DRENMI-729335 format. One line per 3 residues: number of its first residue (from 1); their letters; for each residue x negated, y, z negated of C-alpha. Coordinates in nm, 3 decimals. Each point is the difference from the previous one (the first is absolute). Layout:
N
NUM	A	X Y Z  ...
//
This chain:
304
1	MKK	-1.800 -0.922 -4.194  -0.165 0.307 0.156  -0.012 -0.177 0.336
4	SIC	0.371 -0.079 -0.023  0.085 0.363 -0.083  -0.212 0.126 0.291
7	MTL	0.169 -0.239 0.240  0.343 0.109 -0.122  -0.089 0.366 0.044
10	AVL	-0.133 -0.071 0.349  0.324 -0.169 0.099  0.204 0.289 -0.139
13	VWS	-0.213 0.255 0.188  0.028 -0.199 0.325  0.375 -0.036 -0.047
16	SMA	0.040 0.373 -0.062  -0.203 0.083 0.311  0.190 -0.252 0.211
19	WAQ	0.329 0.167 -0.083  -0.130 0.356 0.040  -0.105 0.005 0.367
22	TTN	0.233 0.281 0.099  0.054 0.358 -0.105  0.377 -0.046 0.037
25	PNY	0.142 -0.098 -0.343  0.307 -0.160 0.160  -0.199 -0.291 0.142
28	EVT	-0.233 -0.273 -0.121  -0.275 -0.135 0.224  -0.178 -0.333 -0.044
31	TFG	-0.238 -0.214 0.203  0.201 -0.290 0.145  -0.108 -0.361 0.055
34	SPR	-0.351 0.059 -0.127  -0.246 -0.167 0.020  0.146 -0.224 0.274
37	VNT	0.040 0.293 0.240  -0.361 0.108 -0.041  -0.282 -0.164 0.196
40	PGG	-0.320 0.028 -0.208  -0.266 0.182 0.198  0.255 0.094 0.263
43	ERS	0.006 0.324 0.192  0.247 0.286 -0.004  0.314 -0.033 0.212
46	DTR	0.020 -0.373 -0.072  0.359 0.030 -0.127  0.201 0.135 0.291
49	SVA	0.371 -0.036 -0.061  0.271 -0.122 -0.236  0.365 -0.102 0.039
52	ADS	0.282 -0.107 -0.232  0.306 -0.217 0.061  0.332 -0.006 -0.185
55	AGS	-0.083 -0.327 -0.178  -0.288 0.139 -0.203  -0.298 -0.092 0.218
58	IFV	-0.278 0.250 0.065  -0.213 -0.062 0.311  -0.354 0.140 0.020
61	LKR	-0.189 0.013 0.331  -0.380 0.000 -0.017  -0.292 -0.009 0.238
64	STP	-0.190 -0.261 -0.198  0.103 -0.365 -0.037  0.267 -0.093 -0.090
67	QLL	0.159 0.282 0.198  0.352 -0.039 -0.143  0.073 -0.020 -0.374
70	IFD	0.350 -0.054 -0.143  0.072 0.109 -0.359  0.307 0.020 -0.220
73	REG	0.099 0.333 -0.154  -0.214 -0.069 -0.308  -0.312 -0.033 0.215
76	TLQ	-0.036 -0.379 -0.018  -0.134 -0.150 0.321  0.252 -0.238 0.160
79	NSW	-0.163 -0.087 0.331  -0.266 0.113 0.247  -0.094 -0.074 0.359
82	GDG	-0.185 0.139 0.301  -0.365 -0.072 0.076  -0.117 0.209 0.293
85	LFD	0.349 0.031 0.148  -0.032 0.375 0.049  -0.304 0.188 0.125
88	DSH	0.131 0.332 -0.131  0.265 -0.052 -0.270  0.188 0.328 -0.017
91	NIY	0.368 -0.013 -0.097  0.264 -0.235 -0.137  0.379 0.029 -0.019
94	VDR	0.261 -0.247 -0.128  0.347 0.008 0.159  0.337 -0.078 -0.158
97	QGF	-0.025 -0.366 0.097  -0.337 -0.034 -0.170  -0.213 -0.018 0.315
100	LWI	-0.339 0.170 -0.005  -0.117 0.239 0.271  -0.377 0.048 0.005
103	GDR	-0.203 0.239 0.214  -0.341 -0.096 0.141  -0.092 0.353 0.100
106	SNH	-0.315 -0.041 0.213  0.163 -0.287 0.191  0.307 0.221 0.072
109	VIY	0.257 -0.253 -0.121  0.274 -0.041 -0.260  0.073 -0.355 -0.121
112	KYT	0.312 -0.144 -0.161  -0.061 -0.274 -0.261  0.189 -0.213 -0.246
115	RDG	-0.107 0.058 -0.359  -0.204 -0.322 0.009  -0.203 0.105 0.304
118	QRL	0.181 -0.137 0.306  -0.025 0.240 0.294  0.333 0.062 0.174
121	MTL	-0.050 0.296 0.234  -0.263 0.231 0.147  0.072 0.356 0.111
124	GTK	-0.259 0.165 0.221  -0.269 -0.161 0.213  -0.303 -0.118 -0.194
127	GVT	-0.313 0.186 0.103  0.185 0.217 0.253  0.067 0.370 -0.057
130	GDD	0.308 0.181 0.123  0.081 0.367 0.049  0.308 0.201 -0.099
133	SSR	0.207 -0.156 0.278  -0.097 -0.364 -0.060  0.274 -0.250 -0.084
136	TSF	-0.223 -0.296 -0.086  -0.317 0.144 -0.153  -0.098 0.233 -0.285
139	NRA	-0.318 0.188 -0.083  -0.088 -0.061 -0.366  0.360 -0.007 -0.125
142	AHV	0.030 0.121 -0.359  0.321 -0.146 -0.144  0.330 -0.177 0.062
145	TVA	0.349 -0.008 -0.150  0.314 -0.204 0.065  0.354 0.143 -0.004
148	PNG	0.293 -0.183 -0.167  0.115 -0.131 0.341  -0.344 -0.150 0.065
151	DIF	-0.127 0.262 0.245  -0.375 0.063 -0.029  -0.179 0.337 0.000
154	VAD	-0.378 0.022 0.043  -0.190 0.316 -0.096  -0.256 0.017 0.282
157	GYV	-0.177 0.313 -0.107  -0.375 -0.034 -0.051  -0.068 0.067 0.368
160	NHR	0.348 0.022 0.147  0.279 0.232 -0.116  0.316 -0.203 -0.038
163	VVH	0.225 -0.254 -0.167  0.091 -0.301 0.216  0.344 -0.160 -0.043
166	FSN	0.056 -0.374 0.058  0.297 -0.233 -0.049  -0.021 -0.274 -0.260
169	DGT	-0.141 -0.245 0.258  -0.276 0.241 0.105  0.165 0.139 0.313
172	FIN	-0.101 0.359 0.075  0.282 0.254 -0.047  -0.146 0.352 0.007
175	IIG	-0.275 0.242 -0.102  0.057 0.267 -0.264  -0.233 0.296 0.045
178	GLA	-0.287 -0.058 0.237  -0.094 0.367 0.023  -0.334 0.096 -0.151
181	GTG	-0.025 0.314 -0.207  0.090 0.177 -0.322  0.318 0.168 0.122
184	TGQ	0.347 -0.098 -0.109  0.086 -0.341 0.149  -0.362 -0.065 0.097
187	LDG	-0.215 -0.251 -0.189  -0.368 -0.001 -0.089  -0.093 -0.269 -0.248
190	VHG	0.299 -0.229 -0.069  -0.100 -0.214 -0.297  0.337 -0.113 -0.135
193	VQV	0.362 -0.064 0.094  0.301 -0.103 -0.209  0.376 -0.021 0.055
196	DSR	0.210 0.190 -0.254  0.351 -0.092 -0.121  0.153 0.207 0.282
199	GRL	-0.184 -0.201 0.264  -0.236 0.286 0.084  -0.372 -0.043 0.064
202	VVL	-0.221 0.170 -0.257  -0.332 0.056 0.176  -0.317 0.101 -0.184
205	DGH	-0.215 0.217 0.227  -0.271 -0.017 -0.254  -0.347 0.068 0.140
208	LEN	0.054 0.368 0.078  -0.139 0.304 -0.176  0.349 0.038 -0.146
211	PRI	0.154 -0.350 -0.015  0.375 -0.012 0.050  0.308 -0.219 0.026
214	QIF	0.216 -0.003 0.310  0.343 -0.165 0.006  0.126 -0.160 0.323
217	TQE	0.305 -0.196 0.104  -0.073 -0.350 0.123  0.066 0.129 0.350
220	GAL	-0.283 0.252 -0.038  0.183 0.326 -0.071  -0.171 0.226 -0.254
223	VAE	0.218 0.068 -0.305  -0.230 0.187 -0.240  -0.357 0.106 -0.066
226	WKD	-0.140 0.028 -0.353  -0.317 0.206 -0.021  -0.215 0.169 -0.265
229	LGL	0.027 -0.291 -0.240  -0.337 0.062 -0.168  -0.167 -0.307 0.152
232	QRG	-0.361 -0.042 0.104  0.016 -0.333 0.184  0.330 -0.184 0.006
235	SGL	-0.056 -0.375 0.023  0.272 -0.196 -0.183  0.376 0.016 0.033
238	AVD	0.296 -0.145 -0.194  0.370 0.094 -0.016  0.241 -0.084 -0.284
241	RNN	0.375 -0.067 0.015  0.074 0.370 -0.061  -0.226 0.102 0.290
244	TVY	-0.271 0.141 -0.220  -0.317 -0.029 0.207  -0.326 -0.086 -0.178
247	IGD	-0.320 0.095 0.181  -0.342 -0.130 -0.094  -0.263 0.273 0.042
250	SDG	-0.339 -0.172 0.016  -0.219 0.312 0.002  0.216 0.176 -0.260
253	EQI	0.009 -0.310 -0.228  0.370 0.048 -0.060  0.345 -0.124 0.092
256	VAV	0.251 0.266 0.100  0.377 -0.056 -0.025  0.213 0.188 0.254
259	RDG	0.377 0.019 0.037  0.173 0.183 0.287  -0.323 0.178 0.080
262	AVV	-0.069 0.131 -0.352  -0.274 -0.130 -0.230  0.171 -0.135 -0.314
265	DRI	-0.299 -0.156 -0.177  -0.376 -0.049 0.015  -0.189 -0.287 -0.158
268	QGI	-0.350 0.143 -0.016  -0.328 -0.092 -0.163  0.048 -0.371 0.080
271	EAR	-0.373 -0.055 0.055  0.062 -0.191 0.321  0.020 0.049 0.376
274	PHN	0.347 -0.134 0.085  -0.021 -0.140 0.352  0.326 -0.192 0.039
277	ITL	0.267 0.000 -0.269  0.316 -0.198 -0.068  0.309 0.031 -0.214
280	DRE	0.158 -0.286 -0.196  0.365 0.087 0.069  0.125 -0.214 -0.289
283	TGD	-0.210 0.167 -0.270  -0.093 0.334 0.160  -0.369 -0.067 -0.063
286	LYL	-0.259 0.120 0.249  -0.316 -0.184 0.104  -0.296 0.144 0.187
289	ADT	-0.298 -0.153 0.178  -0.308 0.196 -0.104  -0.260 0.027 0.276
292	GAL	-0.236 0.189 -0.227  -0.072 -0.283 -0.243  -0.306 -0.219 0.042
295	GGR	0.115 -0.356 0.059  0.365 0.099 0.025  0.276 0.110 -0.237
298	VKK	0.377 0.032 -0.020  0.173 0.236 -0.244  0.356 -0.020 -0.132
301	IVK	0.196 0.313 -0.083  0.297 -0.024 -0.234  0.237 0.283 -0.079
304	K	0.058 0.040 -0.375
//
């Protein structure tokens, strides 16, 4: 009887803690997909990225095998694949047709896959680095997004200073940015790119002393610059239907919501280093890949 009571109390305490991992009372934070996400004995940074489609699937990219896990919204594992496919698993994005775009950072390539693991396209040249003028090679590209018309935008910002625009068949179109620096219109640490509902490119220049967002047209014209957002290291980026931009701040252990350049919310005290983040557009829930957790972890953030 005493053992049963103790177990019940332990569950209640764990449940209370699981739903209290933020200082913002408007949100609830839980660990998602556990323990299947976690690799026992694994190192930090094992869980690199997360993506969500409109059908209720959540895709988790890891460094350890299997490198790709597919869950439903409740955190039940549906499928997994990938054994040594990527030397440096870094980022994942799912487009409107359900295709997966996965970055192998140290090999300087972005791959397009079906959800069951069939490779369809490669952007970049494996093992070959490019500079800010290159049309066929990246240098440790950080992220990718796909516009409604199928055009592809690669955030090539770990070493280079640009976003590279391709057509839906991988044909080079143009370079956005390409000028190194911290001035307006220059880039110095592009770690994320998304397309908002107006067709503009939302670019996270996130590895600065004062991380910022810059907004460009798809032709490369600068539209706006959002600075002084209270970020330490911007890493993740997601945009909702109303063009609210969510930024994952890995060093600040927070997610910051910005609209039209003004901070409208902060989800702090999440006890995680959000590397890449994603938004489930059907439910409004956020998911983050935590690079600070031993063995890997994904957290789910639900607005009350």
